[in-house]
N, C-alpha and C positions, 0 to 999 in steps of 0.2 A: 212317618219322618220325624216327626219331634220327638219320639222314642229312642229313635236312631243317632240322632244330635244328641240326646242327653247323654246315651250310653258314651259314645264319641268322646265328649267332654269329661266325661266323667276318669275313662281310661287316658285321657291327656293331664289330666292333674293328678292322677295318682302316679302317673310317669314321671310327671314334673315332679313332686312333691319327691320322689326315689331319685332323681336324676338317673333312671333307665334308658340310658340314650338308646338301646336299641328296642325299646318298646317304642320310644318319641319316634323313630325312622319307621316301624312298624304303622303306629298313628298317619305316619304323612303317605305312605303310602296304602291306606285304607283311603283317607280323603282324597287320593287320587283317583279313585275305584267310584268314586259317585258319579251318575248322568248327571253333569251339571246344568245343561239344557234345561232337564224337566224339574228343578226344583228354582222355588222362587226368589225375588232378590233378595229376601230376609233371609232364608236357607244358604244364598250362596256366600252372601256377607259373614254368617255363621259359619261357615267352614274356613272361608279366608283368615276370619279372627283366633281361630284355633291353630289354622297352619302359622299364623305368626305367633302365635303362643309359643309354638314347637319351636320356631326360628331363635325366638327369644332365649328359651332355656338350654338349646341349642349353643347359643352366643353365650350364655353364661355359665356352662357347665365346661366350657371347652378353655375355660382359665384364660381365654382371650380377653382381658380387661384394658386395651389399649385404646383408651376412649377417643383418638381421634386418628386411628387406623386408616388407612385410605382407602384399604381393600377389606373386606370381611363379607364372605359370601351370607354368612346367618344375618349381620345387621342388614345388607342389602334386600333380601330374602324377606324380613321382619317388617323394613318398610314398604316394600312393593305388596305385601299381602295386606299391611293397615290399608295404604291406601286404596287395593283393591277393594276392599269389604267397604270402606267409606264411599266409594263410586258405585256401588251398589243401592247404599241407602240414601243416596245424593238427593233426591225427590221427597224422602219423606223425614218429616219431625220425630223427634223421642217418641212424642204423645201420641202419634200416628201408630209406631211401631209397636207399640204399648210394653217395651222393654228398655233398661237401661245400654243396652247394647253398642247404639252409636256415641255413647258418650263415653263408655269403655274403650272401644275403637279410637276415637277421638283423643283420648287420654293417654292410651299406651302408645299412638303415633307420636304425640308430642313427649314422652319420656324419650323414647329410642333415637330420635332428634334431639334433642338433649343431651343425649349420652355420645352422640357424635358431634356434638360442637353445636349444633346449628339452633342457637339458643334462641334467636329473633322467631323463627319458624316455631318453635315447639310453644313458646308465650302466643302466638296467634293462636293454637291449635288449644291450649288448655283454654284460653278466652272464649274459644267458640264453644266448648264442653260447658264453661260457667255460665255464657249468656246463653244457652239453651237450658240448663236446669241451675240457676245461682247456687243452689244448697248443695251442687256434687262435689262431697268433700275429697273424693280423690283428685280431681283436677285441681280443686283449692288447696290443697296440700301439697301436690308435685309443683304446683307454680311456686307456691310458696318457698319451698326448698329451693329451685332452682334460682329463685331471685335474692336468697340472703345468702 
């Protein structure tokens, strides 16, 4: 399963870098084909994180940069899947998981919340990531930029 997830991550990363919308939509279809009931919480969280990243790229590629738009399905989906990913990892610390996945999910959730104007909630999530690993520079930098 780990190899399959790594290949999926590479596919999504390449599609994001090239802004290949068709490939991103194909990746979403591929993610939906997984039998989620057979996966561990970490694997499910990883798939939800990948899904959120696809929706983030779709949002950015659509040139729909209305920061405070009330209705934006890509933003809604991005937030939904980041929250779902965090839910799978709610009882596990970063050290127990053995990767920085929970920190990346938390930071990305803070970033998208900041994007839509939910600043207070965004700061809470950045602080959560920083409290877990105080030297997690992605959260520190994004929090600093938001406060600046």
